[in-house]
Backbone as a ProteinNet text record, in pm:
[ID]
protein_1_A
[PRIMARY]
MSKTEKRHLDSPAQREPHKSLPQKAASALNIMNAALEIGEPDWITTTAYYPRYFALYALLMKIGIKSEIHDCTIAVTMLLAEKGILGKDLATDISHSKQARIDIQYYVEKELNQDRIKRDVKEAHAFVLMLEKTIEGLEIDRIEEARKHLETPHARYHGGLDFGCLL
[TERTIARY]
-1380	-1353.9	-1407.5	-1374.9	-1453.7	-1517	-1627.2	-1716.2	-1624.7	-1527.3	-1449.2	-1354.5	-1335.7	-1252.3	-1326.9	-1268	-1328.3	-1273.2	-1351.2	-1302.9	-1430.6	-1441.3	-1536.6	-1538	-1624	-1603.5	-1683.4	-1588.8	-1640.6	-1731	-1762.3	-1872.9	-1753.2	-1783.9	-1703.3	-1640.5	-1705.4	-1674.7	-1559.6	-1531.5	-1416	-1307	-1271.1	-1160.2	-1030.5	-1007.5	-888.9	-803.9	-679.7	-582	-558.6	-573.1	-559.9	-398.4	-414.8	-301.4	-169.4	-198.2	-81.3	-8.7	-77.2	-21.4	103.8	110.8	248.7	358.6	323.6	383.3	453.4	372	404.1	483.6	473.6	535.9	695.6	709.3	825.9	899.5	835.3	888.8	926.9	867.5	884.8	1020.9	1040.5	1156	1283.8	1266.4	1344.4	1398.7	1318	1361.3	1414.8	1363	1448.6	1581.2	1614.1	1741.9	1803.2	1780.7	1836.3	1901.1	1820.5	1850.4	1931	1945.7	2042.6	2187.2	2174.3	2291.4	2356.1	2300.5	2345.8	2335.9	2290.9	2344	2245	2106.2	2025.2	1902.5	1971.6	1897.4	1749.9	1723.4	1588.6	1471.3	1523.7	1456.6	1471.1	1566.4	1563.6	1437.8	1438	1299.2	1221.6	1196	1043.8	1009.8	1078.8	1037.5	1010.8	1102	1068.2	926.4	834.7	726	605.5	657.3	567.6	540.4	676.1	653.2	558.5	568.4	503	328.2	318.6	180.4	90.7	189.9	123.8	111.2	192.4	156.3	63.4	37.3	-71	-218.9	-204.1	-323.5	-349.9	-298	-277.5	-395.4	-315.2	-382.2	-526.3	-562.4	-684.6	-786.7	-769.6	-821.6	-849.4	-753.7	-792.5	-919.3	-921.2	-1014.4	-1137.8	-1126.1	-1245.6	-1238.1	-1180.9	-1150	-1062.3	-1150.2	-1068.1	-1068.9	-954.3	-921	-833.3	-889.6	-791.6	-708.4	-736.7	-664.7	-558.5	-436	-328.7	-375.8	-402.3	-440.9	-537.7	-642.8	-734.4	-689.8	-613.8	-542.6	-453.6	-393.9	-300.1	-394.2	-492.2	-596.2	-652.2	-693.5	-756.3	-647.2	-520.9	-416	-408.3	-439.2	-443.2	-572.3	-668.5	-791.7	-744.7	-675.2	-647.3	-536.5	-452.5	-346.1	-435.4	-548.7	-625	-684.9	-698.2	-758.1	-653.4	-540.4	-427.4	-405.9	-447.9	-447.4	-293.6	-279.8	-149.3	-72.7	57.8	121.9	103.4	118.2	109.1	258.8	363.6	471.6	474.1	391.8	361.3	282.3	171.6	85.5	167	259.8	352.8	447.4	532.3	606.3	528.5	444.2	415	368.2	304.6	293.9	411.9	519.7	644.8	703.7	707.1	759.4	684	546.3	487	527.1	518.7	596.1	719.8	794.2	941.2	939.4	868.4	832.5	786.6	703.3	642.6	755.3	831.4	931.3	1036.8	1081.1	1182.7	1136.2	1024.2	947.6	916.6	844.1	830.6	865.3	984.6	1053.1	1215.5	1249.8	1401.8	1489.1	1456	1558.8	1606.1	1517.3	1524.8	1646.8	1748.8	1870.5	1846.4	1914.8	1882.9	1983.5	1959.7	2020.5	2051.8	2179	2217.7	2186.3	2220.4	2184.4	2029.8	1947.6	1774.2	1758.2	1840.6	1773.6	1824.9	1947.6	1957.2	1880.3	1843.2	1741.2	1632.4	1561	1434.6	1417.5	1558	1556.8	1535.1	1611.7	1591	1426.6	1385.4	1250.9	1152.8	1173.3	1075	1069.1	1176.2	1182.6	1136.1	1153.4	1072.2	933.5	904.7	740.8	666.4	736.1	667.6	652	766.4	785.6	666.1	650	549.2	424.9	380	236.6	234.7	316.4	294.8	242.7	329.2	298.4	174.1	150.5	-14.5	-124.7	-114.1	-182.1	-215.6	-112.3	-119.2	-173.2	-156.4	-215.2	-328.3	-394.5	-517	-636.2	-720.3	-818.4	-961.4	-1057.8	-1177.1	-1260.4	-1212.4	-1276.7	-1192.6	-1094.9	-1016.6	-1086.7	-1078.7	-1141.5	-1276.2	-1365	-1500.3	-1491.2	-1402	-1385	-1311	-1234.7	-1208.1	-1303.1	-1381.1	-1482.8	-1598.6	-1613.5	-1719.3	-1677.3	-1554.6	-1485	-1487.3	-1454.7	-1459	-1615.2	-1700.3	-1839.1	-1887.7	-1820.2	-1871.4	-1858.1	-1929.3	-1935.2	-1802.3	-1707.6	-1576.4	-1484.1	-1502.4	-1432.1	-1482.9	-1623.5	-1638.8	-1598.8	-1528.5	-1440.5	-1302.6	-1223.5	-1086.7	-977.4	-899.1	-759.4	-825.1	-922.9	-968.4	-1014.5	-1027	-1087.7	-1231.3	-1316.9	-1484	-1475.3	-1514.7	-1545	-1681	-1765.9	-1922.4	-1974.7	-1870.2	-1912.9	-1906.8	-1875	-1849.5	-1977.7	-2066.3	-2209.7	-2306.4
-1213.1	-1104	-1147.1	-1142.9	-1166.3	-1045.2	-1058.7	-931.9	-862.6	-859.4	-808.3	-698.7	-755.8	-646.5	-529.6	-411.9	-291.5	-259	-229.2	-153.5	-128.5	-6.4	60.1	176.4	224.3	350.5	473.3	553.1	686.1	767.7	877.3	974.4	1061.2	1103.1	1192.5	1304.5	1368.7	1458.9	1430.7	1284.6	1266.5	1201.2	1249.4	1191.6	1241.1	1360.8	1421.6	1333.2	1294.8	1207.3	1266.2	1192.9	1219.4	1270.1	1400.5	1480.7	1409.9	1336.8	1270.7	1163.5	1092.8	987.1	1036	1111.3	1135.4	1152.1	1219.2	1259.8	1110.2	1037.7	903	821.4	831.4	741.3	803.2	954.6	1001.6	968.3	961.7	937.9	771.6	678.1	575.9	544.7	608.6	607.9	674.9	765.8	812.1	702	618.3	510.9	415	379.8	272.4	314	434.8	494.9	487.7	513.6	495.5	358.4	259.7	145.1	92.6	132.5	116.7	179.9	284.8	345.3	270.1	206.4	129.3	-12	-62.8	-205.9	-290.4	-231.7	-371.7	-411.5	-515.8	-562.9	-603.2	-638.6	-700.8	-594	-468.2	-349.2	-277.6	-268.9	-234.5	-302.2	-418.8	-501.9	-447.8	-457	-433	-288.1	-200	-58.9	0	-85.9	-72.3	-74.2	-175.1	-196.7	-89.5	-19.7	96.5	219	268	381.3	365.5	233.3	195.4	197.3	127.4	106.2	243.9	325.4	476.4	569.6	549.7	603.9	575.1	435.2	383.8	415	389.5	451.6	574.9	676.8	837.7	808.3	714.6	722.7	683	561.4	495.2	599.7	679.6	773.6	892.9	934.8	1039.9	987.2	864.1	773.9	766.1	776.8	766.8	613	537.7	390.4	404.5	341.3	336	177.6	132	-26.5	-30.3	-97.4	-128.2	-252.8	-332	-450.9	-432.5	-474.1	-458.6	-541.7	-662.1	-749.3	-699.6	-656	-576.6	-466.1	-360.2	-258	-324.4	-414.3	-457.6	-518.4	-582	-642.8	-510.8	-418.8	-297.9	-229	-233.7	-207.5	-269.8	-402.6	-521.2	-459.2	-408.7	-362.1	-257.2	-154.4	-9.6	-41.2	-130.2	-142.9	-221	-270	-322.7	-198.1	-96	25.8	114.7	71.6	164.5	288.2	289	392.9	371.5	261.7	212	129.6	121.7	-3.2	-104.5	-224.8	-363	-380.3	-305.7	-343.3	-262	-168.5	-105.9	-226	-262.9	-362.6	-478	-521.7	-652.2	-611.8	-478.4	-423.8	-421.8	-409.7	-344.2	-506.4	-608.2	-738.6	-821.2	-791.2	-863.2	-790.7	-660.7	-607.2	-637.9	-659.1	-706.9	-857.8	-954.4	-1081.6	-1083.6	-997.6	-1013.3	-955	-837.7	-778.2	-907.1	-1007.1	-1141.6	-1224.3	-1254.1	-1344.6	-1318.3	-1179	-1127.4	-1138.6	-1113.1	-1069.9	-1208.7	-1307.5	-1434.5	-1564.3	-1556.1	-1657.7	-1642.5	-1635.9	-1559.9	-1638.7	-1780.8	-1848.2	-1816.6	-1710.1	-1711.9	-1630.1	-1662.8	-1575.2	-1454.3	-1322.5	-1206.6	-1199.7	-1147.4	-1096.2	-982.5	-955.1	-799.1	-721.4	-767.3	-711	-669.7	-801.5	-755.7	-645.1	-639.2	-546	-402.6	-394.6	-252.9	-207.6	-326.6	-284.3	-249.7	-314.7	-277.8	-114.7	-104.5	54.7	153.7	132.5	222.6	192.2	82.4	66.9	122	123.5	198.9	325	398.2	551.4	571.6	485.1	509.5	490.1	399.6	371	514.1	545.3	662.9	777.3	811.9	909.2	901.4	775.6	728.3	749.8	711.1	728.6	897.3	995.8	1098.9	1168.9	1129.6	1199.1	1147.2	1016.8	961.5	1042.1	1066.6	1147.9	1263.6	1338.3	1495	1478.6	1397.3	1402	1349.7	1259.3	1208.3	1302.1	1274.5	1371.2	1320.8	1381.4	1336.6	1244.6	1241	1118.3	1004.6	990.9	882.4	828.3	923.2	883.4	807.8	871.7	793.6	679.5	679	555.6	442.4	478.4	371.8	327.5	410.9	403.8	297.6	342.9	249.9	111.8	106	-45	-104.8	-63.7	-116.3	-148	-117.5	-153.9	-261.5	-316.8	-385.7	-553	-639.3	-752.1	-833.2	-810.8	-862.6	-816.9	-701.6	-631.9	-692.2	-730.5	-776.8	-893.8	-989.5	-1102.9	-1083	-1060.7	-1049.8	-1082	-1187.8	-1256	-1292.9	-1397.6	-1444.9	-1379	-1238.6	-1157.2	-1118.5	-1113.2	-1082.4	-941.3	-845.8	-706.1	-667.4	-772	-731.4	-618.7	-587.1	-478.6	-347.4	-325.4	-242.1	-133.8	-245.3	-196.7	-143.5
343.6	449.6	555.1	678.2	793.9	844	922.9	927.6	1043.8	1091.3	1181.9	1100.3	956.8	883.6	830.2	828.6	772.9	639.5	555.3	441.1	367.1	317	260.7	165.5	95.2	21.1	93.9	110.4	169.8	70.7	144.7	26.2	-25.7	-135.9	-222.7	-120.3	-37.2	45.8	156.5	129.5	243.6	179.6	41.5	-37.6	17	21.6	80.7	147.3	109	194	313.9	433.4	547.8	582.2	613.9	635.3	696.8	775.8	849	765.9	673.5	610.8	528	429.5	376.6	483.7	620.1	706.6	723	775.2	835.4	739.4	596.9	493.8	521.2	518.1	531.5	668.9	755.3	897.5	889.2	827.3	812.9	719.4	603.8	522.3	627.9	725.5	801.5	914.8	951.4	1023.1	970.1	846.7	759.1	719.9	687.3	666.6	795.2	912.1	1016.3	1051.5	1020.1	1043.4	946.1	826.5	727.8	787.9	832.4	896.1	1006.2	1066.9	1186.6	1179.7	1044.4	990.4	1076.8	1095.8	1137.2	1021.1	961.2	849.5	873.1	1007.7	1025.7	1019.5	1079.6	1106.2	965.9	883.6	739.5	654.3	663.7	590.9	652.6	794.6	831.5	808.4	824.4	811.2	671.8	556	453.8	396.8	446.2	413.4	462	570.3	574.2	525.5	459.5	389.6	267.2	216.2	116.6	135.8	237.9	307.6	324.5	401.5	422	307.4	192.5	49.7	-6.8	4.2	-73.6	11.3	118.9	186.9	169	176.3	113.4	-0.1	-112.7	-225.7	-208.4	-141.2	-116.7	-44.7	52.3	87.1	23.2	-66	-184.4	-268.3	-310.8	-360.6	-301.7	-178.7	-79	-8.3	-23	42.9	162	251.8	414.6	413.4	437.3	502.2	574.2	696.6	802.9	810.9	695.9	700.4	582.1	604	519.7	383.8	404.8	289.4	214.5	255.5	179.4	93.9	193.7	96	-23.9	-3.2	-105.8	-226.7	-192.2	-298.8	-353.4	-340.5	-357.1	-476.2	-426.2	-525	-641.2	-659	-763.1	-840.3	-810	-882.2	-943.2	-863.1	-909.7	-1025.2	-1009.9	-1141.4	-1232.5	-1233.4	-1334.1	-1411.9	-1346.4	-1419.4	-1452	-1437.9	-1481.3	-1399.2	-1273.5	-1187.3	-1106.5	-1076.7	-1052.5	-1157.9	-1148.6	-1231.7	-1161.7	-1224.7	-1178.8	-1093.3	-1133	-1046.6	-901.8	-891.1	-775.3	-671.1	-741.3	-665.8	-625.8	-704.7	-677.2	-573.2	-577.6	-495.8	-353.1	-300.4	-188.7	-157	-242.5	-173.9	-144.2	-208.8	-169.3	-62.2	-53.6	59.2	207.7	194.1	324.5	332.1	218.1	247.5	318.5	264	327.3	483.2	499.4	644	739.6	691.9	765.2	794	656.4	691	795.9	782.2	882.1	1027.2	1042.8	1170.8	1231.1	1153.6	1203.2	1181.3	1097.4	1059.8	1066.9	1178.3	1180.3	1132.7	1103.6	1039.3	895.3	840.2	710.5	725.7	603.3	562.4	495.5	552.3	485.1	351.6	241	145	155.5	159.4	155.7	46.4	-93.6	-197.7	-219	-158.3	-162.6	-95	51.6	145.4	89.8	-8.5	-41.2	-144.9	-234.6	-345.8	-252.1	-161.7	-106.8	-39.3	1.5	43.3	-77.9	-185.9	-323.1	-356.2	-329.6	-415.5	-312.3	-177.9	-107.6	-108.3	-152.4	-169.4	-305.2	-427.6	-523.3	-521.5	-470.2	-434	-379.7	-267.2	-212.4	-302.1	-383.8	-486.7	-592.9	-629.6	-755	-690.3	-572.7	-511.1	-476.6	-455	-427.7	-559.1	-682.9	-818.2	-847	-823.9	-865.3	-779.9	-676.8	-571.6	-629	-661.2	-706.1	-848.4	-914	-1060.7	-1088	-973.3	-1019.8	-1009.8	-1113.1	-1139.4	-1092.8	-1085.6	-1012.1	-1124	-1247.3	-1342.4	-1343.5	-1287.5	-1248.4	-1142	-1003.8	-875.5	-915.5	-980.7	-1012.3	-1093	-1175.5	-1223.9	-1177.3	-1066.9	-997.8	-860.5	-831.1	-739.7	-816.9	-939.7	-1000.1	-1024.5	-1044.1	-1052.9	-956.3	-861.9	-712.4	-664.3	-721.3	-719.5	-811.4	-909.2	-994	-919.8	-973	-915.7	-939.9	-1053.3	-1057.7	-932	-868	-802.9	-644.9	-633.3	-490.6	-428.7	-555.9	-513.7	-585.9	-513.8	-572.6	-485.4	-555.4	-476.5	-350.3	-364.7	-232.5	-128.5	-149.9	-51.7	-110	-12.1	-52.6	-16.9	-125.4	-98	-108.4	-70.5	-79.3	11.7	124.3	197.8	131.7	8.8	-36.6	-66.2	-98.5	-141.7	-33.2
[MASK]
+++++++++++++++++++++++++++++++++++++++++++++++++++++++++++++++++++++++++++++++++++++++++++++++++++++++++++++++++++++++++++++++++++++++++++++++++++++++++++++++++++++++

């Protein structure tokens, strides 16, 4: 991780999810649905990533993690999946969604698969619902367990990203 990237554990007093993040996830779902209605596949794919990201970031904020870099946020998701706080399918889903967004935004020659686009819309909705349930049901002992796991030497270097700044 470069020195300009920001990701750290906050104090337990700062754990509550930022109030606007669930609203941002809902707003991104609305924009995705609007793009679907008017037949804008590029924007469907692009906006399908953001509800996932905002819902995930709300979970990280509840645990006390701030991350301003999307790749770091996704890497933390993989660590949370290792601890059973999130399903590995959710960690994989957001990673694939981010890559699809990048492909469609920066590699315009990529052909869009209409079935994949429709599936992505359904998966974005399901992802947000699952994260909302996870946030609501996350108990303090699981939060502490996740934080301790993120402070271990194994967690400091994961998926090619150095998280030594956690300590």
